[in-house]
C-alpha positions in Angstrom: -84.8 5.3 -31.1 -81.2 3.9 -31.3 -79.8 6.9 -33.2 -81.3 9.1 -30.7 -79.5 7.1 -27.8 -76.7 7.1 -29.4 -76.4 10.8 -30.5 -78.1 12.9 -27.5 -75.6 11.5 -24.8 -73.0 13.4 -26.7 -74.7 16.4 -26.5 -75.8 16.0 -23.1 -72.2 15.8 -22.0 -71.9 19.4 -24.3 -75.0 20.7 -22.3 -73.0 19.5 -19.1 -69.9 21.4 -19.9 -71.8 24.6 -20.4 -73.8 24.0 -17.2 -70.4 23.2 -15.0 -69.0 26.5 -16.4 -71.8 28.5 -15.7 -71.6 27.0 -12.0 -68.0 27.8 -12.0 -66.8 24.1 -11.7 -65.0 24.6 -15.0 -63.5 27.8 -14.8 -62.3 30.1 -17.8 -58.8 29.9 -16.8 -59.0 26.0 -17.4 -60.5 26.2 -20.7 -57.3 27.3 -22.5 -54.7 24.6 -21.1 -57.4 21.8 -21.1 -58.3 22.4 -24.9 -54.2 22.4 -25.6 -54.0 19.0 -23.6 -56.9 17.7 -25.6 -55.9 19.0 -29.1 -52.2 18.1 -28.9 -52.0 15.1 -26.8 -55.3 12.9 -26.0 -57.2 12.9 -29.5 -53.6 12.7 -31.6 -53.0 9.6 -29.2 -56.7 8.5 -30.2 -56.2 8.9 -33.7 -52.8 7.3 -34.2 -53.4 4.2 -32.0 -57.0 3.4 -34.0 -55.4 3.7 -37.5 -52.2 2.1 -37.1 -53.9 -1.1 -35.6 -56.1 -1.1 -38.3 -56.1 -2.4 -42.1 -55.9 0.8 -44.2 -56.7 -1.3 -47.6 -59.8 -2.4 -46.6 -61.2 0.8 -44.5 -60.0 3.4 -47.1 -62.6 4.3 -50.2 -61.3 7.1 -52.3 -64.5 7.7 -53.6 -66.0 8.8 -50.1 -62.8 11.0 -49.6 -63.3 12.8 -53.0 -66.9 13.4 -52.7 -66.5 15.0 -48.9 -63.9 17.0 -50.2 -65.8 18.0 -53.3 -69.1 19.1 -51.0 -66.6 21.4 -49.2 -65.0 23.1 -52.1 -68.7 23.2 -53.6 -70.0 25.3 -50.5 -66.8 27.1 -50.0 -67.4 28.9 -53.6 -71.1 29.0 -53.2 -70.6 30.8 -49.7 -67.9 33.0 -51.0 -70.1 34.2 -53.4 -73.0 34.8 -51.5 -70.7 36.7 -48.9 -70.3 39.4 -51.5 -74.2 40.6 -50.8 -73.6 40.8 -47.3 -73.6 44.0 -45.5 -70.6 44.3 -43.3 -68.6 47.1 -41.5 -65.3 45.8 -42.6 -64.6 43.1 -45.1 -63.1 40.6 -42.3 -66.6 39.8 -41.2 -67.6 38.4 -45.1 -64.3 36.0 -44.5 -65.5 34.5 -41.1 -69.3 34.1 -42.3 -67.4 32.0 -45.3 -65.4 30.1 -43.2 -68.1 29.3 -40.4 -70.2 27.9 -43.3 -67.8 25.1 -44.2 -65.0 24.7 -41.4 -66.4 21.8 -39.2 -65.5 20.6 -35.9 -63.8 17.5 -36.8 -61.4 16.8 -34.2 -63.7 17.0 -31.2 -67.4 16.2 -32.4 -67.1 14.4 -35.5 -64.9 12.0 -34.4 -66.8 11.5 -31.0 -70.2 10.9 -32.9 -68.2 8.5 -35.3 -66.8 6.6 -32.5 -70.1 6.4 -30.5 -72.5 5.8 -33.4 -70.3 3.7 -35.6 -67.8 2.0 -33.4 -64.0 1.5 -33.8 -64.3 0.9 -37.1 -66.3 4.1 -37.8 -63.6 6.2 -36.0 -60.9 4.6 -38.0 -62.5 5.4 -41.2 -63.6 9.0 -39.9 -60.1 9.7 -38.7 -58.5 8.8 -42.0 -60.9 11.0 -44.0 -60.4 13.8 -41.5 -57.1 13.9 -42.4 -57.7 15.1 -46.1 -60.6 16.8 -44.7 -58.9 19.1 -42.2 -56.0 20.0 -44.6 -58.5 21.3 -47.1 -60.6 23.2 -44.5 -57.4 25.1 -43.0 -56.4 25.8 -46.5 -59.7 27.3 -47.5 -60.1 28.6 -44.2 -56.6 30.7 -44.2 -57.1 31.6 -47.7 -60.6 33.2 -47.2 -59.6 35.3 -43.8 -56.3 36.5 -45.8 -58.5 37.4 -48.7 -61.1 39.7 -46.9 -58.4 41.0 -44.6 -57.7 44.6 -44.1 -54.5 44.4 -42.7 -51.5 44.5 -45.3 -49.5 42.6 -42.9 -51.7 39.3 -43.1 -53.1 39.7 -46.8 -51.4 37.2 -49.0 -49.1 35.8 -46.4 -49.0 32.0 -47.9 -46.6 31.1 -45.1 -49.4 31.2 -42.7 -51.1 28.5 -44.9 -48.3 25.9 -44.6 -47.7 26.7 -40.7 -51.1 25.8 -39.7 -51.4 22.6 -41.8 -47.8 21.4 -41.0 -48.6 22.1 -37.1 -52.0 20.4 -37.0 -51.5 17.6 -34.6 -54.7 16.0 -35.8 -53.5 16.0 -39.5 -50.2 14.8 -38.3 -51.3 11.9 -36.3 -53.2 10.6 -38.8 -50.4 10.6 -41.5 -48.7 8.8 -38.9 -51.1 6.0 -38.3 -51.8 5.4 -41.8 -47.9 5.2 -42.3 -47.6 2.6 -39.3 -50.6 0.9 -40.7 -49.3 0.6 -44.3 -45.7 -0.5 -43.4 -47.1 -2.7 -40.6 -44.8 -1.4 -38.1 -45.9 -3.1 -34.7 -46.6 -1.0 -31.5 -45.1 -2.3 -28.4 -47.7 -3.0 -25.9 -46.4 -0.6 -23.4 -46.8 1.9 -26.0 -50.0 1.0 -26.9 -51.5 1.1 -23.5 -50.0 4.3 -22.9 -51.7 5.3 -26.1 -54.9 4.0 -24.9 -55.1 5.7 -21.4 -54.1 9.3 -23.1 -56.5 8.5 -26.2 -59.3 7.6 -23.3 -59.2 11.3 -22.2 -60.0 12.8 -25.7 -63.7 12.5 -26.3 -65.5 13.2 -23.0 -62.9 16.0 -22.1 -63.1 17.7 -25.5 -67.0 17.5 -25.4 -66.8 19.1 -22.0 -64.6 21.9 -23.3 -66.7 22.5 -26.2 -69.8 23.0 -24.0 -67.6 24.9 -21.4 -66.8 27.2 -24.4 -70.2 27.9 -25.8 -71.9 31.4 -25.2 -75.1 32.8 -26.7 -74.6 36.6 -25.8 -74.0 37.6 -29.0 -76.3 35.7 -31.2 -79.6 38.1 -31.1 -77.6 40.9 -32.7 -76.4 39.1 -35.6 -79.2 36.4 -35.8 -80.1 36.4 -39.3 -76.3 35.9 -40.4 -75.6 33.5 -37.8 -78.6 31.1 -38.8 -77.8 31.5 -42.6 -74.4 30.4 -41.8 -75.3 27.3 -39.6 -78.0 26.3 -42.2 -75.5 26.0 -44.9 -73.3 24.3 -42.4 -75.4 21.7 -40.8 -78.0 21.1 -43.8 -76.5 22.4 -47.3 -73.2 20.9 -46.8 -74.0 17.3 -45.4 -76.9 17.4 -48.1 -74.5 17.8 -51.1 -72.2 15.2 -49.5 -75.1 12.7 -49.1 -76.3 13.6 -52.8 -73.1 12.5 -53.6 -72.7 9.6 -52.1 -76.1 8.2 -53.1 -75.2 9.1 -56.7 -72.2 6.7 -56.4 -74.2 4.1 -54.9 -72.1 3.7 -51.9 -73.7 2.0 -48.8 -74.6 3.6 -45.8 -71.6 1.9 -44.0 -68.9 3.2 -46.3 -70.3 7.0 -46.4 -71.5 7.3 -42.9 -68.2 8.6 -41.6 -67.8 11.1 -44.4 -71.3 12.5 -43.9 -70.7 12.7 -40.3 -67.6 14.9 -40.9 -69.7 17.2 -43.1 -72.8 17.7 -40.4 -70.6 18.6 -37.7 -71.1 22.3 -36.8 -68.5 25.0 -37.3 -65.2 24.4 -35.8 -64.0 26.1 -32.6 -61.1 26.7 -34.3 -62.7 29.3 -36.4 -62.9 31.7 -33.6 -59.2 31.3 -33.1 -58.5 31.8 -36.9 -60.7 34.7 -37.0 -59.1 36.5 -34.0 -55.5 35.5 -35.4 -56.1 36.8 -39.2 -58.6 39.5 -38.9 -61.7 38.3 -38.9 -64.9 38.8 -36.9 -64.5 36.4 -33.8 -67.8 37.5 -32.2 -69.6 36.4 -35.5 -67.5 33.0 -35.2 -68.4 32.7 -31.4 -72.0 33.1 -32.1 -72.1 30.8 -35.3 -70.0 27.8 -33.1 -72.5 27.9 -30.4 -75.7 28.1 -32.5 -74.4 25.2 -34.8 -73.6 23.2 -32.3 -76.8 23.2 -30.3 -78.6 22.7 -33.3 -76.6 20.0 -34.7 -77.9 17.7 -32.0 -81.0 17.7 -34.6 -79.6 17.8 -37.5 -76.9 14.8 -37.1 -79.7 12.8 -35.7 -81.8 13.5 -39.0 -78.9 12.8 -41.3 -78.0 9.3 -39.5 -81.9 8.5 -39.4 -82.2 9.5 -43.1 -79.4 7.3 -44.2 -80.8 4.4 -42.1 -83.9 4.5 -43.8 -82.5 4.4 -47.3 
C-alpha cells in the first residue's frame, strides 16, 4: 500500500495534466515554452543542487551503473535485430521502434519517482546514474535513427551525436554537481536557496507537461508494434537490470535508483528525435502515450517485487 500511495499520485498528476490540456487550461501553445523552462532551467537546478550537496563517494556504486548500462545495450541489440522483421513503409520507422524500446523518460518521470519513492538520497543516486545512462541513450538513439534514415544528409552525420550529448542540460548539470561535490566547492546560501526555488518547479511542472503531451489518437492503427515496444521498455529492459542487480547481490537500497531509470516509459524526447532525424514521429507519440499510461502499473510492480525480496 505504501508503494501505491507513493507512485499513484505521480501518475494522477500526469492524468491531471492530460485532463487540463483537454479542457484548455493548458493550451498547446504553452507546452513548448513550458517544456523548455523545465528541461533547461528547473530540472538542471534541482539535479545540480542535489548532487553538489551530497557525498558522492558514499552514494555512487559503479556496479549499479554498469548493470544499468549493460541492460540498455542488450535491449538495444535485441530490438535492433527484431526490427529487421518489422514491415515498414520506410526504414525510418524501424529506427523509431528500436529507440522507443530503450530510450526512457529519465529527466521527467524517473527523477520524480526516485524522489517521491526514495527521498533525497534516492534522487541523488538516480541523478548520478542518469548522467551516464542519458549519454548512452542519446548516443544509441541518434545512431539507430541515422542508420535507418533514408535521408543522405542525415545518414552517418556523426556531429549530430556530439551536439545532442554536449547540449543536454541534464547531463551537464549532473557532471557539474559531481565536480562540485568531489572538489568540496561550497554553494553560497543565496545561490542555494535560488536553486531550491527554481528546482521546486521541476517535478510537478514536468509531470503536468508529460500529461498534457499525451495523445491516444494514433495508437489503434499500430497497436501491435506500439504494445511490443512498450512491453520491451517496461518489462524486458528493467527485468534484465533486476536480474543483473540480484546476481551481484546488491541490496534494494543500492539498486532501486537504477531499476527506476530502466523501468520508466519511453521518453518524450524520442518524438523530437524522430522528427529531426527522419524517424516515425507518429509511432513515437503513440508509444510514449501508451507506455506512460502502462508504467503506472509496471513501475509499482517492480518496486513491490524489490521490496518483497
